C-alpha positions as CSV (number, residue, x, y, z in Angstrom):
1,M,78.5,133.7,111.0
2,E,74.7,133.7,110.7
3,K,72.8,130.5,111.2
4,L,70.4,129.7,108.4
5,E,67.5,127.6,109.5
6,L,64.6,125.7,107.8
7,N,62.0,123.5,109.5
8,D,64.0,120.3,109.3
9,F,67.5,121.5,108.5
10,Y,70.0,124.1,109.7
11,N,73.3,125.4,108.4
12,K,76.1,127.1,110.5
13,G,78.3,127.5,107.4
14,F,79.7,124.1,106.8
15,G,76.7,122.2,105.4
16,W,73.0,121.5,106.0
17,I,72.3,119.3,109.0
18,C,69.1,117.3,109.6
19,K,67.7,118.4,113.0
20,H,65.9,115.2,113.6
21,C,68.8,112.9,113.0
22,E,71.3,115.1,114.8
23,R,69.0,115.0,117.9
24,E,68.7,111.1,117.7
25,L,72.5,110.7,117.2
26,K,73.3,113.0,120.2
27,E,70.9,111.0,122.4
28,A,72.5,107.7,121.3
29,D,76.0,109.1,121.8
30,N,75.1,110.2,125.3
31,F,74.2,106.6,126.2
32,S,77.2,105.0,124.6
33,N,80.1,103.8,126.6
34,R,82.9,105.3,124.5
35,K,86.2,105.5,126.4
36,H,88.1,107.4,123.7
37,S,87.7,111.0,122.6
38,R,86.4,111.8,119.1
39,L,89.9,112.6,117.9
40,M,91.0,109.1,118.8
41,R,87.9,107.4,117.3
42,E,87.9,109.2,113.9
43,G,91.6,109.8,113.0
44,E,92.5,109.3,109.3
45,A,90.5,107.1,107.0
46,E,92.4,104.0,106.3
47,S,89.7,102.2,104.4
48,K,87.9,102.9,101.2
49,Q,84.6,103.2,103.1
50,L,84.8,106.6,104.7
51,K,82.6,107.3,107.7
52,L,81.6,110.9,108.1
53,S,81.8,112.5,111.6
54,N,78.3,113.8,111.0
55,I,76.0,111.3,109.2
56,A,73.1,113.8,109.5
57,L,74.7,116.0,106.8
58,A,72.1,116.6,104.1
59,K,72.6,116.3,100.3
60,W,71.0,118.2,97.5
61,M,68.3,116.2,95.8
62,D,68.3,118.1,92.5
63,K,70.8,119.9,90.3
64,A,69.2,123.3,90.9
65,Q,70.0,122.8,94.6
66,R,66.5,123.7,95.7
67,T,65.6,120.6,97.7
68,L,67.6,119.1,100.6
69,M,67.5,115.4,101.5
70,C,68.9,113.7,104.6
71,P,70.6,110.4,103.5
72,R,70.0,108.9,106.9
73,C,66.2,109.3,107.4
74,G,65.2,110.4,103.9
75,I,63.4,113.6,105.0
76,T,63.2,116.3,102.3
77,E,62.6,120.0,102.4
78,L,62.4,122.8,99.8
79,A,65.3,125.2,100.6
80,D,64.8,128.0,98.1
81,K,63.6,130.4,100.8
82,F,67.0,132.0,100.9
């Protein structure tokens, strides 16, 4: 699968990811002292407040799906280049 890329976001086929937040989250994850694997930490959601495994997943800001927005940092980018 081809990787689509913008200045601030990329998409490997499962959604647009904020490059800046992903970098920050990876750095924070490297310094954390987690003893369990991701499989053991995430599991099935038992509460009404779901926590996504990737909180850097962008959302469309408009109905025409032309502008992406990262809900974590608020950065936006016009994505109608494709």
